[in-house]
A tleap script that builds the chain and sets N, CA, C and O, in Angstrom:
source leaprc.protein.ff14SB
mol = sequence {
  NMET ASN ALA LEU ILE VAL PRO GLN TRP PRO
  LEU PRO LYS GLY VAL ALA ALA TYR SER SER
  THR ARG ILE GLY GLY VAL SER LEU PRO PRO
  TYR ASP SER LEU ASN LEU GLY ALA GLN CYS
  GLY ASP SER PRO GLY ARG VAL GLU GLU ASN
  ARG GLU ARG LEU CCYS
}
set mol.1.N position { -15.551 -63.462 198.102 }
set mol.1.CA position { -15.920 -62.064 198.034 }
set mol.1.C position { -16.687 -61.827 196.740 }
set mol.1.O position { -16.229 -62.213 195.665 }
set mol.2.N position { -17.832 -61.205 196.837 }
set mol.2.CA position { -18.665 -60.904 195.678 }
set mol.2.C position { -18.838 -59.400 195.527 }
set mol.2.O position { -19.964 -58.912 195.432 }
set mol.3.N position { -17.752 -58.674 195.502 }
set mol.3.CA position { -17.821 -57.221 195.378 }
set mol.3.C position { -18.179 -56.828 193.952 }
set mol.3.O position { -17.680 -57.405 192.987 }
set mol.4.N position { -19.033 -55.856 193.843 }
set mol.4.CA position { -19.418 -55.321 192.550 }
set mol.4.C position { -18.450 -54.213 192.176 }
set mol.4.O position { -18.199 -53.306 192.969 }
set mol.5.N position { -17.914 -54.284 190.981 }
set mol.5.CA position { -17.008 -53.249 190.492 }
set mol.5.C position { -17.827 -52.285 189.641 }
set mol.5.O position { -18.406 -52.677 188.628 }
set mol.6.N position { -17.869 -51.048 190.052 }
set mol.6.CA position { -18.636 -50.031 189.339 }
set mol.6.C position { -17.667 -49.149 188.557 }
set mol.6.O position { -16.718 -48.622 189.137 }
set mol.7.N position { -17.886 -48.976 187.253 }
set mol.7.CA position { -16.962 -48.148 186.472 }
set mol.7.C position { -16.994 -46.695 186.939 }
set mol.7.O position { -18.034 -46.177 187.346 }
set mol.8.N position { -15.862 -46.072 186.871 }
set mol.8.CA position { -15.734 -44.674 187.261 }
set mol.8.C position { -15.663 -43.770 186.034 }
set mol.8.O position { -15.106 -42.674 186.098 }
set mol.9.N position { -16.214 -44.219 184.942 }
set mol.9.CA position { -16.225 -43.448 183.712 }
set mol.9.C position { -17.579 -43.672 183.034 }
set mol.9.O position { -18.231 -44.685 183.289 }
set mol.10.N position { -18.003 -42.757 182.188 }
set mol.10.CA position { -19.280 -42.933 181.502 }
set mol.10.C position { -19.155 -43.984 180.395 }
set mol.10.O position { -18.221 -43.945 179.594 }
set mol.11.N position { -20.088 -44.902 180.361 }
set mol.11.CA position { -20.121 -45.894 179.287 }
set mol.11.C position { -20.956 -45.353 178.135 }
set mol.11.O position { -22.013 -44.764 178.359 }
set mol.12.N position { -20.498 -45.545 176.926 }
set mol.12.CA position { -21.319 -45.140 175.780 }
set mol.12.C position { -22.625 -45.934 175.758 }
set mol.12.O position { -22.671 -47.067 176.236 }
set mol.13.N position { -23.658 -45.356 175.218 }
set mol.13.CA position { -24.951 -46.024 175.119 }
set mol.13.C position { -24.792 -47.353 174.377 }
set mol.13.O position { -24.141 -47.420 173.334 }
set mol.14.N position { -25.389 -48.394 174.923 }
set mol.14.CA position { -25.345 -49.706 174.292 }
set mol.14.C position { -24.135 -50.544 174.652 }
set mol.14.O position { -23.996 -51.664 174.160 }
set mol.15.N position { -23.253 -50.028 175.502 }
set mol.15.CA position { -22.053 -50.771 175.905 }
set mol.15.C position { -22.256 -51.329 177.307 }
set mol.15.O position { -22.670 -50.609 178.216 }
set mol.16.N position { -21.968 -52.597 177.474 }
set mol.16.CA position { -22.009 -53.243 178.786 }
set mol.16.C position { -20.702 -53.986 178.976 }
set mol.16.O position { -20.127 -54.493 178.013 }
set mol.17.N position { -20.238 -54.052 180.191 }
set mol.17.CA position { -18.988 -54.757 180.482 }
set mol.17.C position { -19.181 -55.629 181.709 }
set mol.17.O position { -19.889 -55.253 182.643 }
set mol.18.N position { -18.555 -56.783 181.703 }
set mol.18.CA position { -18.633 -57.714 182.816 }
set mol.18.C position { -17.238 -58.206 183.145 }
set mol.18.O position { -16.364 -58.265 182.280 }
set mol.19.N position { -17.043 -58.552 184.385 }
set mol.19.CA position { -15.771 -59.104 184.841 }
set mol.19.C position { -16.075 -60.325 185.694 }
set mol.19.O position { -17.075 -60.348 186.412 }
set mol.20.N position { -15.232 -61.327 185.622 }
set mol.20.CA position { -15.446 -62.528 186.427 }
set mol.20.C position { -14.123 -62.987 187.028 }
set mol.20.O position { -13.050 -62.490 186.686 }
set mol.21.N position { -14.237 -63.945 187.929 }
set mol.21.CA position { -13.058 -64.605 188.482 }
set mol.21.C position { -13.124 -66.069 188.073 }
set mol.21.O position { -14.059 -66.477 187.384 }
set mol.22.N position { -12.170 -66.840 188.477 }
set mol.22.CA position { -12.172 -68.270 188.172 }
set mol.22.C position { -12.732 -69.077 189.343 }
set mol.22.O position { -12.596 -70.300 189.374 }
set mol.23.N position { -13.356 -68.405 190.299 }
set mol.23.CA position { -13.906 -69.050 191.491 }
set mol.23.C position { -15.320 -69.551 191.200 }
set mol.23.O position { -16.115 -68.846 190.579 }
set mol.24.N position { -15.631 -70.767 191.651 }
set mol.24.CA position { -16.999 -71.243 191.586 }
set mol.24.C position { -17.324 -72.198 190.463 }
set mol.24.O position { -18.500 -72.486 190.237 }
set mol.25.N position { -16.351 -72.694 189.761 }
set mol.25.CA position { -16.619 -73.612 188.668 }
set mol.25.C position { -16.734 -75.056 189.113 }
set mol.25.O position { -16.512 -75.380 190.279 }
set mol.26.N position { -17.085 -75.922 188.170 }
set mol.26.CA position { -17.269 -77.344 188.447 }
set mol.26.C position { -16.173 -78.215 187.842 }
set mol.26.O position { -16.207 -79.436 187.994 }
set mol.27.N position { -15.212 -77.617 187.166 }
set mol.27.CA position { -14.154 -78.387 186.515 }
set mol.27.C position { -13.239 -79.054 187.534 }
set mol.27.O position { -13.051 -78.559 188.645 }
set mol.28.N position { -12.676 -80.185 187.131 }
set mol.28.CA position { -11.742 -80.937 187.969 }
set mol.28.C position { -10.308 -80.575 187.597 }
set mol.28.O position { -10.068 -80.035 186.517 }
set mol.29.N position { -9.338 -80.869 188.490 }
set mol.29.CA position { -7.928 -80.587 188.170 }
set mol.29.C position { -7.536 -81.252 186.844 }
set mol.29.O position { -8.007 -82.352 186.555 }
set mol.30.N position { -6.724 -80.639 186.069 }
set mol.30.CA position { -6.007 -79.388 186.318 }
set mol.30.C position { -6.800 -78.148 185.921 }
set mol.30.O position { -6.233 -77.057 185.848 }
set mol.31.N position { -8.089 -78.290 185.666 }
set mol.31.CA position { -8.932 -77.159 185.249 }
set mol.31.C position { -9.854 -76.729 186.382 }
set mol.31.O position { -10.889 -76.112 186.130 }
set mol.32.N position { -9.499 -77.044 187.629 }
set mol.32.CA position { -10.400 -76.865 188.777 }
set mol.32.C position { -10.647 -75.394 189.099 }
set mol.32.O position { -10.082 -74.818 190.029 }
set mol.33.N position { -11.504 -74.836 188.295 }
set mol.33.CA position { -11.865 -73.429 188.412 }
set mol.33.C position { -13.082 -73.205 187.526 }
set mol.33.O position { -13.715 -74.158 187.071 }
set mol.34.N position { -13.396 -71.971 187.293 }
set mol.34.CA position { -14.490 -71.621 186.391 }
set mol.34.C position { -13.938 -71.575 184.963 }
set mol.34.O position { -13.939 -70.528 184.317 }
set mol.35.N position { -13.474 -72.718 184.492 }
set mol.35.CA position { -12.896 -72.801 183.151 }
set mol.35.C position { -13.990 -72.622 182.108 }
set mol.35.O position { -15.015 -73.302 182.155 }
set mol.36.N position { -13.776 -71.712 181.171 }
set mol.36.CA position { -14.754 -71.437 180.122 }
set mol.36.C position { -14.266 -71.850 178.742 }
set mol.36.O position { -14.990 -71.700 177.758 }
set mol.37.N position { -13.043 -72.370 178.660 }
set mol.37.CA position { -12.445 -72.722 177.378 }
set mol.37.C position { -12.644 -74.182 177.017 }
set mol.37.O position { -12.153 -75.067 177.717 }
set mol.38.N position { -13.356 -74.440 175.934 }
set mol.38.CA position { -13.634 -75.810 175.507 }
set mol.38.C position { -12.450 -76.457 174.799 }
set mol.38.O position { -12.436 -77.677 174.637 }
set mol.39.N position { -11.470 -75.690 174.376 }
set mol.39.CA position { -10.371 -76.218 173.575 }
set mol.39.C position { -9.186 -76.701 174.402 }
set mol.39.O position { -8.183 -77.113 173.819 }
set mol.40.N position { -9.252 -76.670 175.723 }
set mol.40.CA position { -8.076 -76.975 176.547 }
set mol.40.C position { -8.029 -78.413 177.053 }
set mol.40.O position { -7.033 -78.802 177.664 }
set mol.41.N position { -9.060 -79.212 176.825 }
set mol.41.CA position { -9.049 -80.585 177.287 }
set mol.41.C position { -9.997 -80.853 178.446 }
set mol.41.O position { -10.111 -81.995 178.892 }
set mol.42.N position { -10.674 -79.833 178.940 }
set mol.42.CA position { -11.663 -79.991 180.003 }
set mol.42.C position { -12.886 -80.708 179.434 }
set mol.42.O position { -13.104 -80.709 178.223 }
set mol.43.N position { -13.669 -81.308 180.302 }
set mol.43.CA position { -14.896 -81.976 179.894 }
set mol.43.C position { -15.870 -80.967 179.282 }
set mol.43.O position { -16.148 -79.939 179.901 }
set mol.44.N position { -16.398 -81.236 178.078 }
set mol.44.CA position { -17.351 -80.303 177.462 }
set mol.44.C position { -18.568 -80.023 178.351 }
set mol.44.O position { -19.076 -78.902 178.373 }
set mol.45.N position { -19.030 -81.032 179.078 }
set mol.45.CA position { -20.168 -80.841 179.978 }
set mol.45.C position { -19.851 -79.897 181.122 }
set mol.45.O position { -20.686 -79.082 181.516 }
set mol.46.N position { -18.642 -80.009 181.653 }
set mol.46.CA position { -18.236 -79.108 182.740 }
set mol.46.C position { -18.043 -77.685 182.228 }
set mol.46.O position { -18.397 -76.722 182.908 }
set mol.47.N position { -17.484 -77.554 181.033 }
set mol.47.CA position { -17.321 -76.221 180.441 }
set mol.47.C position { -18.697 -75.583 180.250 }
set mol.47.O position { -18.878 -74.404 180.557 }
set mol.48.N position { -19.657 -76.342 179.753 }
set mol.48.CA position { -21.012 -75.822 179.550 }
set mol.48.C position { -21.634 -75.402 180.879 }
set mol.48.O position { -22.255 -74.342 180.963 }
set mol.49.N position { -21.472 -76.222 181.918 }
set mol.49.CA position { -21.989 -75.871 183.251 }
set mol.49.C position { -21.332 -74.597 183.760 }
set mol.49.O position { -22.012 -73.735 184.316 }
set mol.50.N position { -20.021 -74.462 183.580 }
set mol.50.CA position { -19.322 -73.248 183.998 }
set mol.50.C position { -19.866 -72.028 183.258 }
set mol.50.O position { -20.058 -70.970 183.857 }
set mol.51.N position { -20.113 -72.175 181.971 }
set mol.51.CA position { -20.645 -71.056 181.184 }
set mol.51.C position { -22.038 -70.673 181.658 }
set mol.51.O position { -22.372 -69.490 181.717 }
set mol.52.N position { -22.856 -71.670 181.998 }
set mol.52.CA position { -24.198 -71.390 182.519 }
set mol.52.C position { -24.117 -70.672 183.861 }
set mol.52.O position { -24.916 -69.775 184.130 }
set mol.53.N position { -23.169 -71.053 184.697 }
set mol.53.CA position { -23.005 -70.386 185.991 }
set mol.53.C position { -22.592 -68.930 185.822 }
set mol.53.O position { -22.947 -68.086 186.644 }
set mol.54.N position { -21.859 -68.636 184.783 }
set mol.54.CA position { -21.418 -67.264 184.541 }
set mol.54.C position { -22.604 -66.362 184.206 }
set mol.54.O position { -22.635 -65.197 184.602 }
set mol.55.N position { -23.567 -66.898 183.483 }
set mol.55.CA position { -24.732 -66.092 183.091 }
set mol.55.C position { -25.727 -66.113 184.201 }
set mol.55.O position { -26.789 -65.500 184.090 }
savepdb mol mol.pdb
quit
């Protein structure tokens, strides 16, 4: 599901917010998700790929 969440409140000028899930990453178990943390033991290359997918 790729539903867009639209805020129901006014955002101040210059403020942006994003939300993500852990679906769609390239990490292998036990990090088999969209892992973005480089300090947990996941492959640095996979973490970088996950970060690129987020943007």
